[in-house]
Each structure stands twice: as structure tokens, then as C-alpha cells.
ROTI-992478 format. One record per residue: x, y, z of N, C-alpha, C in turn; residue in three letters. Coordinates in steps of 0.2 Angstrom, whole numbers, plus 5000, padded with zeros to 4 digits. Layout:
XYZXYZXYZALA;...
//
This chain:
500449945000500050005000500450065000MET;500950065005501350135005501750134999PHE;502050084996502550094991502150114985GLN;501550104984501150124978500950204979SER;500850214985500750294986501350334985LYS;501950304988502550344987502750344979LEU;502550294975502650294968502250344965LYS;501650354967501150404965501450474965GLU;501650484972501950544973502550564968LEU;503050514968503650524964503450534956SER;502950504954502750514947502450584946ASP;502150614951501950674950502450734952ARG;503050714953503550754956503450794962SER;503050754966502850784973503150744979LEU;503650704977503950664983504450714987MET;504350704993504750744997505250705002ARG;505850725002506450695006506650745011ARG;506950725017507250765021507950775018LEU;508150845019508850865017509250895022SER;509550845026509950875032510550915031PRO;510550975034511051015034511650995038LEU;512251015037512850995041513051055046GLU;512651105046512851165050512351205052SER;512351265054511851315057511451335051GLY;511051385052510551405048510751465043THR;511351475042511551525036511951585039GLY;512051635034511851635027512151585022PRO;512751555024512951495021512951435025THR;512851375022512851315026513251265022VAL;513351215026513651155023513151095022HIS;513151075016512651025013512950985008TYR;512950915010513250865005513950885004GLU;514350905010515050905011515250965007ARG;514851015005515151075002514751135005ARG;515051195005514751255007514251285001GLU;513651305003513251334998512851395002VAL;512551434998512251495000511451475002ILE;511251485008510551465010510151515008LEU;509651515004509051555003508451525004LEU;508351485009507651455011507551455019SER;507851505022507751505029507351555031SER;506951545037506551605039506951645045ASN;507551635046507951665051508151735048ASP;507651775047507651835043508151885046TYR;508251885053508751935056509451905058LEU;509451835057510151805059510151795067GLY;509551795070509551785078509651715080LEU;509551665076509651605078510351585081ALA;510851625078511551615080511851685083THR;511451735085511651795088512051775094HIS;512551795096512951775102512551785109PRO;512151835109511751845115511151805116GLU;510851785110510251735110510551665112VAL;511151645109511451585110511651585118VAL;511951635120512151635127511551635132HIS;510951665130510351655134510151585135ALA;510151555130509951485129510351435133ALA;511051445133511551405137511451425144ILE;511351485146511251505153510651475156GLN;510051475152509451445155509451365155ALA;509851335151509951265151510351245158THR;510851285159511251275165510951285171GLU;510451335171510051345177509451305178GLN;509151285173508451255173508451185170TYR;508951165167508951105164508651105157GLY;508651045153508451045146507751045145THR;507351025149506651015148506251055154GLY;505551065153505151095157504851045162SER;504850985161504650935165503850925166GLY;503450975163502750965164502351015159ALA;501751015159501351065156501351125160SER;501151185157501151245160500751245167ARG;500151215166499651215172499851165178LEU;500351125176500551075181501151105186VAL;501751095183502251125186502851145180SER;502551155175503051175169503151255168GLY;502851295172502951365171503551385175THR;504051405171504751425174504851495173LEU;505351525176505451595175505651615168PRO;505951575164506051595157505351605153PRO;504851565155504151575151503851635153HIS;503851655160503551715162503851775159THR;504551775159504851835157504751835149ARG;504751785145504551795138503951825137LEU;503351795141502751825140502651895142GLU;503051915147503051985148503452035143THR;503952005140504352035135503852045129SER;503551985127503151995121502552045122LEU;502252045128501652085129501952165129ALA;502552175132502752235132502952265124ASN;503252215121503552235114502952245110PHE;502352205110501852215106501352265109LYS;501452295114500952345117500252315118GLY;500252255121499652225124499652205131THR;499152195134499152175141499452115143GLU;499452065139499651995141499851955135ALA;500151905136500451855130500351785133ALA;500251735128500251665130500651625125LEU;501151585128501551545124501251475122LEU;501451455116501251385113501851355111PHE;501751285110502351245108502551255100GLY;502051285096502251295089501651335086ALA;501751365080501151405078500651365076GLY;500751295073500251255072499751245078TYR;500151235084499751215090499351275092LEU;499651335091499251395093498551405088ALA;498651395082498151405078497551355079ASN;497751285079497251235080496951235087ILE;497251265092497051265099496551335100GLY;496751395097496451455099495851465094VAL;495851445088495251455084494651425086ILE;494651365088493951335090493751365097PRO;494051405100493851435106493651515105HIS;493751535099493551605097492751595093LEU;492651535091492051525087491951455087ILE;491251425087491151355087490551345083GLY;490251285084489751255080489151305080GLN;488851315074488351365073488651435070GLY;489351445071489651505069489851505062GLY;490151555059490451565053491151585052LEU;491551545049492251575048492351595040ILE;492651655039492751675032493551675032LEU;493851635028494551635028494851645021ALA;495451685021495751695015495951625012ASP;495951625005496051565001496751545002ARG;497251585003497951565004498151555011LEU;497751555016497951545023498351485024CYS;498751485029499151425031498751365033HIS;499051305032498751245033498451245041ALA;498851275046498651275052498051305053SER;497951365050497351405051496751365048LEU;496851335042496351295040496151235044ILE;496651205047496451145052496151175058ASP;496351235060495951265066495251275064GLY;495151295058494451315056494051245056CYS;494251195054493951125054493751105061ARG;494251115065494151085072493651125076LEU;493551195074493051235077492351205076SER;492151175071491551145069491051205067ARG;491351265066490951315063490951305055ALA;490451335052490451335045490951375042ASP;491351355036491851385034491751405027VAL;491851465025491851495018492551525016ARG;492751515010493351545008493251605004ILE;493651655005493551715000494251714997PHE;494151744990494751744986495351784989ARG;495951774987496551794991496451874991HIS;496551904996496551974997495952014994ARG;495351984993494852004989494252034994ASP;494352094996493852115001493152124999CYS;493052134992492352134989492052064990ALA;492352014989492151954989491951934996HIS;492451955001492351945008491651975010LEU;491552045008490952075010490352045007GLU;490352015001489751984998489551925003SER;490151895005489951835010489651865016LEU;489951915019489651945025488951965024LEU;488751995019488052015017487551955017ARG;487851905015487351845014487251805020ARG;487651815025487551775031486951795035ARG;486751745039486151765044486351815048ARG;485751865050485851925054486151905061SER;486651935063486951925070487251855071ASN;487451825065487751765066488551775068ARG;488751735073489451745076489951725070SER;490351775069490851775062491551785064THR;491951745061492751755063493051755056LEU;493351815055493751825049494451805050ILE;494751765046495451735047495951755041ILE;496551775042497051795037497751785040THR;498151775036498851795038499051865037GLU;499451895041499651965040500151975034GLY;500651935034501151925029501151855026LEU;500851845020500751775018501451745016PHE;501451685019502151645019502351615013SER;501951605008502051575002502051624996MET;501751684997501751734992502151794993ASP;502251815000502651875002502251935002GLY;501551935000501151985000500851995007ASP;500552055007500252075014499452085014VAL;499152055019498452065019498152135019ALA;497652145016497352225017496952225023PRO;497452225029497152225036496652285037LEU;496852345034496452405036495652385033SER;495652365027494952345025494652295028ASP;495052245030494752185034494552205041LEU;494852255044494652275050494052315050ALA;494052355045493352395044492752355042SER;492852295038492352255037492152215043LEU;492552195048492452165054492052205058ALA;492252275058491852325063491152335060GLU;491152345054490452355051489952305051ARG;490252235051489752185051489752145058TYR;490152175063490152135070490452075070GLY;491052065066491352005066492052015070ALA;492351965071493051965074493551955069ARG;494151985069494751965065495251935069LEU;495551875066496051835068496651845063TYR;497151875065497851885061498351835063VAL;498651795059499251755060499851795057ASP;500251825061500751865059501451835060ASP;501451775059502151735060502751755057ALA;502551785050503151805046503251875046HIS;502751915049502851985050503252005056GLY;503151975062503551995068504251995067THR;504552055069505252055069505452105063GLY;505152095057505352125052504952175049ILE;504252185050503852225048503652285053MET;503552345051503352395055503952435057GLY;503852505059504452545061504952515067PRO;504552475072504952455077505052375076THR;504752345071504752275070504152235074GLY;503652275076503152235080502752195075ARG;502752205068502452165064501952205059GLY;501652165055501152195049500652235052THR;500352215058499852265061500152325063ILE;500752335065501052405066501252435060GLU;501452395055501652425048501052465046GLN;500452435047499852465044499452515049LEU;499752525055499452575060498852555062ASP;498752485064498152455066498052425073LEU;498652445077498652415083498052425088GLU;497752485087497152505091496552465089GLN;496552445083495952415080495952335080ARG;496552305080496652235080496952215087ILE;496452205092496752195099497152135101PRO;497052085096497452025098497651995091PHE;498251955091498451915086498951855088HIS;499051815083499551765084500251775081MET;500751755083501351755079501851695082GLY;502351695079502851635081503551665083THR;503851625086504551635089505051605084LEU;504951565079505351525075505551565069SER;505351625067505551655061506051705063LYS;505851775063506351825064506651815071ALA;506251785076506551785083507051725084LEU;507151685079507651635079507651585084GLY;507051565087506951515092506451475090SER;506051455094505451405092504851415097HIS;504251405094503651415098503251465095GLY;502651485098502251535096501851575102ALA;501451615100501151655105500551685103TYR;500051705108499451745107499651805111ILE;499551875108499551925112498851965112VAL;498751995118498052025117497852045125GLY;497152055125496952085132496952025137PRO;497052045143497151995149496551945149ASN;495951965149495451925149495451875144ASP;495651885138495751835132496251785134LEU;496751805136497351765138497151715144ILE;496851745149496651705154496051645152GLN;495651675148495151625145495551565141TYR;496051585137496351535133496751485138LEU;497051515143497351465148496951415150VAL;496251425151495851385154495451335149ASN;495451355143495051315138495451285132VAL;496051305131496451285124496851225125THR;496551175122496851105123497551095121ARG;497751135116498451125114498951165118SER;498651205122499051235128499051195134PHE;498451175136498351135143498751065143ILE;498751035137498950965137499650955133PHE;499951005133500651005130501151025135THR;501750985135502351005139502551075137THR;502751115142502951185141503651185137ALA;503751235133504351245130504951235134LEU;505451215131506151205135506351275137PRO;506651275143506751345146507251385141PRO;507751345138508151375134507851405128ALA;507351375125507051405120506651465121THR;506351475127506051535130506551585131ALA;507051575134507551615135507951645129ALA;507951605124508351635118507851685115ALA;507151665115506651705111506651775115ALA;506651775122506651835125507251875124ALA;507851845123508451885121508351915114ALA;508051875109507951895103507551955102ALA;507051955107506552015107506952075109VAL;507452075113507752125115508252145110ALA;508552105106508952125100508552155095VAL;507952135094507552165089507452235090VAL;507352255096507152325099507852365099GLN;508352335100508952375101509352375095ARG;509252335090509652335084509252345077GLU;508952405077508552415070508952405064PRO;509652415064510052415059509952345055GLU;509752295059509652225056509152225051ARG;508552265053508052265049508152305042ARG;508652355043508852395038509252355033MET;509652315035510052275031509652225028ARG;509152195031508752145028508352175022LEU;508052235023507652265018508152295012TRP;508752315013509252325008509352265004SER;509552205007509652145004509052125000ASN;508452125003507852114999507752144993ARG;507952214993507852254987508352234981GLN;508952224984509452204979509352134975ARG;509052084979508952024976508252024972LEU;507752064974507152074971507252104964PHE;507652164964507752204958508152154953ASN;508652114955508952074951508552014948GLY;508151984952507651934949507251974944MET;506952024945506552064940506952074934GLN;507552094935507952114928508052054924LYS;508151994928508251934924507651904920LEU;507051934922506451914919506051854922GLY;506151844928505751794931505051814933PHE;504551764933503851784934503851774942ARG;503651824945503551834953502851844955MET;502851834961502151854965502151924966THR;501651954969501652024971501852034978GLN;502552014979502852014985503052084987THR;502952094994503252164997503652155002VAL;503952095003504352075009504952035007SER;505352015012505951965010505751895008PRO;505151875007504951815004504851834997ILE;505351794993505351814985505151754981LEU;504551734980504451674976504551684968PRO;504851644965504851634958504351584955ILE;503851604952503351564950503551524944LEU;503451454945503751414939503051374936VAL;502651354940502051324937502051244939GLY;502351204935502251134937502851114942ASP;502651064945503051034951503751014948ALA;503750974942504350944940504851004938ALA;504651054935505051114933505351144939THR;504951154944505151184950505751144953ALA;505651074954506151034956506751034952SER;506751034945507251044941507651104942ALA;507351164943507651224944508051224951LEU;507751194956508051194962508751144962ALA;508651094958509251054957509851094954GLU;509651124948510151164945510451224949ARG;510051254953510351304958510751274963LEU;510651214965511151184970511751164967LEU;511751144961512351124957512851194957ILE;512451254956512851314956512951344963HIS;512851304968512951334975512451364979GLY;511851364977511251394980510751344982ILE;510651344989510151304991509451344992TYR;508951324988508351354988507851304986ALA;507351284991506951234990506351244986SER;506151194982505551204978504851194982PRO;504351234981503751224985503251204980ILE;502951144982502451114977501851094981ARG;501251084977500651054980500851004985PRO;500450994991499851034993500051094996PRO;500651114997500851185001500551244997THR;500651234990500351294986499851264982VAL;499351304978498851274974499151244968PRO;498851194965499051164959499251214953ASP;499851204949499951244944500351314947GLY;500551314953500851374956501551354959THR;501751294958502451274961502951334960SER;503451334964503851394964504451374968ARG;504951424967505551424972505451484976ILE;505451474983505251524987505951544991ARG;506251594988506851624991506651674997PHE;507051665002507051705008507751735010THR;507751805009508451825011508451855018VAL;509051865021509151885027509551935028THR;509551975034510052025036510752005035SER;510951945035511551925036511951905029GLU;511551905024511851885017512251955015HIS;512751935012513251995010512952015002THR;513152065000512952094993513352044988THR;513952014990514251974986513851904985GLU;513551884991513151824991512551834987GLN;512251884987511651904983511851904976ILE;512351934974512551934967512751864964ASP;513051824969513151754967512551714966GLU;512051734970511351694969511051714963ALA;511151784961510851804954511151774948LEU;511851764949512151734943511951664943HIS;511951624948511651564948510951554945ALA;510551604947509851594945509851614937LEU;510251654934510351664927510451604924ASP;511051574926511251504923510651454923ARG;510451444930509951384931509351404927ALA;509051464926508551484923508551464915GLY;509151474912509251464905509351384904ARG;509651354909509651274909509051244909GLU;508551274913507851234913507351264908THR;507551314904507151344899506651394902GLY;506751414908506251464911506551534909LEU;507151544906507351614904507551604896LEU;
//
């Protein structure tokens, strides 16, 4: 049974295999016994290897051990957890914060307690899988609106039953396309129709906004969007996730969210590293400046080469290829030329939209970006895309 399923995936160029790196997260890594430039990491600000972040993790391990020993409500709440939640709430300008073991756990745990059976969820078509699974677990009715299409969303809001409990769900910065949700319009629709708005800002935290607080800050909506979700595993260089918002919401989630209640707390080193990363984000804005400068250099070069791209406005720079086989072939040629950039294929993205999703960081040098563009030129010609 499994062999036939695997063959089917292979025949459709959808077979996935683990590709173990032999070093840290970049900007260059050792892979298959050689050094290559990594352009597939979410470590946007290079904080996973920042000396202060690493030192905080070591100190916490020495003081508290490698594991938390229990779930948060039993005996697993340690000083690094409470310090991180306080840091996140202060950073985001909210009353409180709550940690989760991963972004997936946050979304599948929180969404069912914001709305339930009999309610209506309206979700952007390109929402992350964890958001969609959270919708399904809620037992609410789910309707999908076209990507970033507020007119379509409003038509669905108008057709719903009067006073029906409704939750609008979107990513802030979309992880596969690199574009930003029209959050101002979404907030206005939520206010006009008495709905709630749930924003997953996993990729926006740390890199978007004047102080790095995220996409909601970027669009000056922090007073209108009182709570949101984000992760610690992207720009903050650690692991886990959080919800920030009013204290009564956080206390409610502590008491009802199964993916929080029945999960062992984050390792103390992980929480301490994330808290140190939050401090670096606030203290070193030059990292964001380097990131955006690098982003523009790579983006301009890709456009000049003539690749078809998404409407990205972020350090996520997808080159649209189309079919999965060609995306895999392009990734293979890039690797031959010293660039590690993974192909993204269905079901992660819709059929016919396979791509190479480049992610640039603050730690890439201009020479590395230029080398990547040279490799792209060669690989694009070798695969017939240019």
C-alpha cells in the first residue's frame, strides 16, 4: 500500500525527502559536504546564531535543565516562560501574552475557542494549513474568500444570517506569496458587520513595522486589532508561538485551549532564547535595515532577469514556475551552482503554482546575493525558464 502511494507521489514530482544540513541556519551552510548559500531559511534577522541569543539559551539550560518537566498548568511554568510572555506583551503593546509549543498548536487550539458550532468562519484562500485545520476543528461553517479580495468577503458577510457569530481569518504576511493582507479593509469589514478578525502574523513579527512589531504595526492598526498570533521560530530565531491580547482573552485561553493545557511547556532554553531575541530586535533596528536592503537587491535582480514572481512586498521572494517537475529541476540546477533554495509544490501551494520560494536575511552579503542572481541566470536558462 505505502509503496504504491510513494510511487504515485514520485510520478507527480511531489515526493518529499528530508535534506539534512551539516551546519547552522546560514547565510551559508554545509550540505552534502560542500558550502552553499542558503536562501530558504525563515531566520530573517540571523538571530538563531546571535551570540546573546545563544548565550541566553545556554544559561537557561544550565540553570533550569533541558526540559520543563510538565505542562504549564501542572508544574511546567518556569521563570523563562513568564519572562518571555511579559517581554512579548510589552513588545507588542498588549496586556498579556500566552506561549504555545508551535504555530500549528496555537492555531488549532485557539480558533475553536473563538467560534464554534453554529458560527461562520470566512478565511482567505491562501491561509496556512494550520489555520484551515483550526477552522475545521471549530465545527463552525467555513467559507473561503478569494485571496485578498475584500469585495468577495463582503458579499459573503452580506449573505450570512443576521447576528450570526462570525470570524474572519487571514495571515498578516502570507508565507508562500510574500504579500500582505489588506488588514485595514478587513478590520473595517469586521467592525461594520460585527465580526472578529484573527490574524496570523508569524512571518511579520520582527521584520514588519517601524519597530518590528509586525504587519499590524506596519499598517497602524494596533488599536483596531486587539489580539493576534505570531511565532518565535521565524525572525526571533527560536521555536514556539504566542497569542498576544487583552488579559481576559489570555486567561480564557489558559483555561480552555487543549493544545496549551495538554502539552509540555517549551524547554526553558527555547523561551530564554526568544526573550533575548525580542530584546535584540528592539535594540538593533539596523538588522531590519540590512534585511530590507538585501531584499531589494535580490528582488530587483530577479525582476531584471525576467522571472515571473508573485506580488511580494517582503523578504519572501517566490519565483513562479508552474508545474512541480520544473520547480524541482530548477532547485536541482541551483544547488549545482551553489544555491540551496527549496521547491514549493502542492499541496503547500495550489496546483499549477509550484515555485522556488527564496527568503533573504539580514546576514547575506551583497556578494552572496549577486552570486545567487548569477546562479539563477544560469539555472533559469538550463531549465528553459529564461
